[in-house]
C-alpha angles and dihedrals in degrees: 000000000000123000091214115134132186114248120240119230092257090054094056094074095222119173124243125246094263092052090046090054090054095043117106108254129214113256093257132118123187118212121198110205110200094325102171104189116091088203091058091048092050093046091052090052091051093049091045089055091050092053097039096236120181099242148317124244114206114203140187115340093355107130117240132214141291097065130126093230093051091046092053090065098030095052092203098322090121085071096050104037116069115234141174135192120230116179097207120054091206092057092046093052093044090052090051091048089052088053090055100258121147106230114225123184117205098216143116104251137152086261102039121123131208110269089230090063096050114104111219113209111210089210093060132081118230136200114198114202121204118191141212118303092244108021101033120208119005111263095220092065100045092103090063096063122102093200144347124228131193133193114235113249125184102180132085097274121085099212146025129234110275095243092046090050090047091051093052094047095043090050092050092051093041092056091053100038101043 
């Protein structure tokens, strides 16, 4: 019989919101482009907290905190992770470009490359853009992207849930930028 025990919250040694705010973040911003599900928004906040990303930019129809449905998935991460709302995706991406971020769309396009083949430079700043659950990234902003990445999938479905996709991509960048 194993002596393994589950750790209680107090045993995990997590930081509080004030300490999180002062903690150096990885040079990564996540942009949600017309993501409609409050569950997906909340899940992205929670993952962003786990991987100490710089901020989240909510665009278009993406719901914004505070909202009970976002909070259910975020579990308080809307308080720790910085976020802004920008109505137009094109303006949000142009602002990030002006701040020196490389704009990366997570989308299956004629030009996308496998995420495994993308070389992450720890000296660069990145903005990862996740699109709408049905329509993906907004067409009108495609010209603003520096590159497109896709996650390899071998099953019958052609896409992943937005928050699952976001978690995979944030983890990949976190490992290489931390």
